N, C-alpha and C positions, 0 to 999 in steps of 0.2 A: 842546681846552680842557675839554670835558666829562670826558674820561678823567682829566685832571690833577686836576680838582675831586673826582672820585670817589675817586681815590687818596688825596688829602688827607683827605677825609671818613672813609674807612675807616681810614687810618693814624693819624689823630689819636685816633680812638675806640679803636683797638687799643692805642696808646701810653698812653692814660688808663686802661687796664685794663677797658674795656667798662663803665665806671661810668655812662655816660649812656644806656645801652640797657637795656631791660627784660630781666631775666635769664630770664624764662620761655621755654622752648624754642620754643613755638609762635610767640611774638612775635619772638624773635630770628631764627629760621631762615626764617619765612615773610615777615615784614615787613622786618626789617633787612637780611637777606641776599637773600631771594628777590625781593622787589619792587625793591630797589635794584640787583639784578643786571641788570635791564633797562637801566639807565643806564650800565652797563659793557659789556654785550654788544652793544647796537645801535651805539654809536660804535666799538667794537672791530671789529665786522663791516664797518662802512663804511670804517674805516681799512685793513683788509685788502683790501677790494675796490679801494680807491683805489690801493694799492700794486701790486696785480695789474694794474690798468689802465695805471698808469705804466710798469711793467716791460714789458708787452706793447707799448706805444707806443714805448718806447726800443728794444726789439728790432727793431721794424719800421723804425725810423729808422737803426739801425746796420747793417742788412742791406746788403751791397754791391749797388749798382745797375749794371746793364749798359746801356751806351749802344747805342742802335740805330744801325746803320751804314747 
């Protein structure tokens, strides 16, 4: 949900031609891009970790099991 909101936030601003953000480079790159990047990176990393954990669990579940005789 957080990533979806961030995508909408950046996409609507880009579509509007960046008219709502301060055009000064320091403000734009440090505040708008840099600080808001945290809200993209953290959920993105958590999503990647969750996918990795799910794939590992699925591989363990799909592994053939040998019955003890």
